[in-house]
C-alpha positions as CSV (number, residue, x, y, z in Angstrom):
1,M,-19.0,-41.0,63.8
2,A,-22.0,-38.8,63.7
3,I,-21.5,-35.0,63.8
4,D,-24.1,-32.7,65.3
5,G,-24.4,-29.1,66.2
6,S,-25.8,-25.9,65.0
7,G,-24.8,-22.6,63.3
8,S,-26.0,-20.1,60.7
9,A,-25.0,-19.3,57.1
10,G,-21.7,-17.3,57.1
11,Q,-20.5,-18.3,60.6
12,V,-17.1,-19.9,60.7
13,A,-17.6,-23.4,62.0
14,Y,-15.6,-24.7,65.0
15,W,-15.4,-27.8,66.9
16,V,-17.1,-27.5,70.4
17,D,-16.1,-31.1,71.3
18,S,-14.9,-34.2,69.4
19,D,-18.3,-34.7,67.5
20,T,-20.1,-31.2,67.7
21,L,-19.6,-28.2,65.5
22,G,-20.7,-24.7,66.5
23,G,-20.8,-21.2,64.9
24,S,-20.9,-17.8,66.2
25,D,-21.5,-14.3,64.6
26,D,-18.2,-13.2,66.2
27,H,-16.4,-15.2,63.5
28,F,-18.1,-14.6,60.1
29,W,-17.1,-15.6,56.6
30,D,-18.4,-13.5,53.6
31,T,-18.4,-16.1,50.9
32,A,-19.1,-13.6,48.1
33,N,-16.0,-11.7,48.7
34,K,-14.0,-14.2,50.7
35,W,-13.5,-11.8,53.6
36,L,-13.3,-12.7,57.3
37,G,-15.1,-10.6,60.0
38,V,-14.1,-11.0,63.6
39,G,-16.5,-9.2,65.8
40,T,-18.7,-8.3,62.8
41,T,-21.0,-10.0,60.4
42,S,-20.3,-7.4,57.7
43,P,-16.6,-7.4,57.0
44,N,-15.6,-4.7,54.6
45,C,-12.1,-5.9,53.6
46,P,-10.3,-9.3,53.6
47,L,-9.7,-9.2,57.4
48,H,-11.9,-6.9,59.5
49,V,-11.7,-7.1,63.2
50,I,-13.9,-5.1,65.6
51,R,-13.7,-5.6,69.4
52,S,-17.0,-3.6,69.9
53,G,-18.9,-0.8,68.5
54,T,-19.9,0.0,64.9
55,A,-17.7,-0.6,62.0
56,S,-16.0,2.5,60.4
57,S,-15.9,3.3,56.8
58,V,-13.6,0.9,55.1
59,S,-12.3,1.1,51.5
60,T,-11.7,-1.8,49.0
61,A,-8.0,-1.2,49.0
62,D,-7.9,-2.1,52.8
63,V,-6.1,-5.5,53.7
64,A,-7.1,-5.4,57.2
65,V,-8.9,-3.1,59.7
66,F,-8.6,-3.5,63.6
67,E,-11.0,-1.3,65.6
68,R,-12.3,-1.0,69.1
69,D,-15.4,1.0,69.6
70,Y,-15.0,3.4,66.6
71,E,-17.8,5.7,67.7
72,D,-16.5,6.5,71.1
73,T,-13.6,8.9,72.0
74,D,-11.8,6.0,73.5
75,D,-11.5,4.2,70.1
76,A,-8.4,2.5,68.8
77,Y,-7.8,1.8,65.2
78,V,-5.2,0.1,63.0
79,R,-5.6,0.0,59.2
80,I,-3.5,-1.6,56.6
81,I,-4.1,-0.3,53.0
82,A,-2.5,-1.8,49.9
83,G,-3.6,0.5,47.1
84,S,-2.7,0.4,43.4
85,E,0.8,1.1,41.8
86,G,2.9,0.2,44.8
87,K,1.2,2.4,47.4
88,A,1.0,0.9,50.9
89,T,-0.1,2.7,54.1
90,L,-0.4,1.8,57.7
91,Q,-2.7,4.1,59.7
92,F,-3.2,4.0,63.4
93,G,-4.6,6.3,66.2
94,Y,-7.9,7.6,67.4
95,P,-10.0,8.6,64.3
96,A,-13.0,10.1,66.3
97,S,-11.0,12.5,68.5
98,V,-7.2,13.0,67.5
99,G,-7.2,11.8,63.9
100,L,-5.1,9.1,62.4
101,Q,-1.4,8.9,62.0
102,S,0.2,7.1,59.2
103,I,3.3,5.7,57.5
104,A,3.0,5.5,53.7
105,C,5.0,4.2,50.7
106,D,4.0,5.9,47.6
107,N,5.8,3.6,45.1
108,P,8.1,0.5,45.4
109,N,11.2,2.6,45.5
110,D,10.2,4.5,48.7
111,E,11.7,3.0,51.9
112,M,10.9,4.0,55.4
113,N,11.9,1.5,58.1
114,I,11.5,1.5,61.9
115,R,13.7,-1.0,63.6
116,A,14.9,-1.5,67.1
117,G,14.2,2.2,68.1
118,K,15.9,3.6,64.9
119,V,14.4,5.2,61.8
120,G,15.7,4.9,58.4
121,I,14.3,6.9,55.3
122,G,15.5,6.0,51.9
123,I,17.5,3.0,53.2
124,S,16.5,-0.5,53.9
125,S,17.8,-0.9,57.2
126,P,18.9,1.8,59.7
127,N,21.9,0.2,61.3
128,H,24.3,3.1,62.4
129,P,25.3,2.2,66.0
130,N,25.0,5.8,67.5
131,E,22.3,7.4,65.4
132,K,18.5,7.2,65.9
133,L,17.7,8.6,62.5
134,E,19.5,7.8,59.1
135,V,18.5,9.4,55.8
136,A,19.7,8.7,52.2
137,G,19.2,12.0,50.6
138,K,18.5,15.6,51.5
139,I,16.9,16.8,54.6
140,R,14.9,20.1,54.7
141,A,13.8,22.1,57.6
142,N,11.3,24.7,57.0
143,T,12.1,26.9,60.1
144,A,15.0,25.6,62.1
145,F,17.3,22.6,62.6
146,N,17.5,22.2,66.3
147,V,20.2,19.9,67.6
148,N,19.6,20.4,71.2
149,G,16.7,22.7,72.4
150,A,18.4,23.8,75.7
151,D,19.8,27.4,75.5
152,G,23.3,27.9,76.6
153,I,24.5,24.3,75.9
154,T,27.2,23.5,73.6
155,Q,25.8,22.0,70.3
156,I,27.9,20.3,67.6
157,V,26.9,19.7,64.1
158,A,29.0,17.3,62.0
159,I,28.6,17.4,58.2
160,T,30.5,14.8,56.1
161,D,31.1,15.3,52.4
162,G,33.8,14.5,49.8
163,A,36.2,17.2,51.4
164,G,35.9,15.6,54.8
165,T,33.9,16.2,58.0
166,H,32.9,19.9,58.8
167,T,32.3,20.4,62.4
168,L,30.3,23.5,63.6
169,T,30.2,24.2,67.3
170,F,27.5,26.4,68.6
171,T,27.5,27.8,72.1
172,G,24.3,29.5,73.4
173,G,23.1,29.5,69.7
174,I,26.1,31.3,68.4
175,L,28.6,29.6,66.2
176,T,31.9,29.5,68.1
177,R,34.0,27.1,66.0
178,Y,34.3,25.7,62.6
179,R,36.7,22.8,61.7
180,L,37.3,20.7,58.8
181,T,38.9,17.3,59.4
């Protein structure tokens, strides 16, 4: 069988039909770095995907970058970074207008997991049936710890330690009951 078709250096080849190969700059292979560009002929990390627009600044620690129209205020951006010494980061957001949000792990022992609408910090899997946030370790609030933002509503804080469960009841922001069970 004879194979025909056309393409350019760096283009990822694909079958147009049973005996014809084609290529496109929308799928580009950087042979020197072994990086794949989708929507770009200049991938800057192992997987660099751009829907439209100009590529953003990408670092050598990036594993994958997904962009849409980076220079526009309607841009969307997801970046996966695997740095040295266990540091890993997931960045997402709108870099041109709002800035990036991120979830980071600074060393192999840090754990932050988001699963099924629940967040766990310092634990491998948040699984308490009634709680949205589970933390293994201390929690610090710089200004206030707000259980329920509505004034005049009864708020209950339960603290469990070796002595038992301490229940603090607040009504209208005033401590109205303390109980140890």
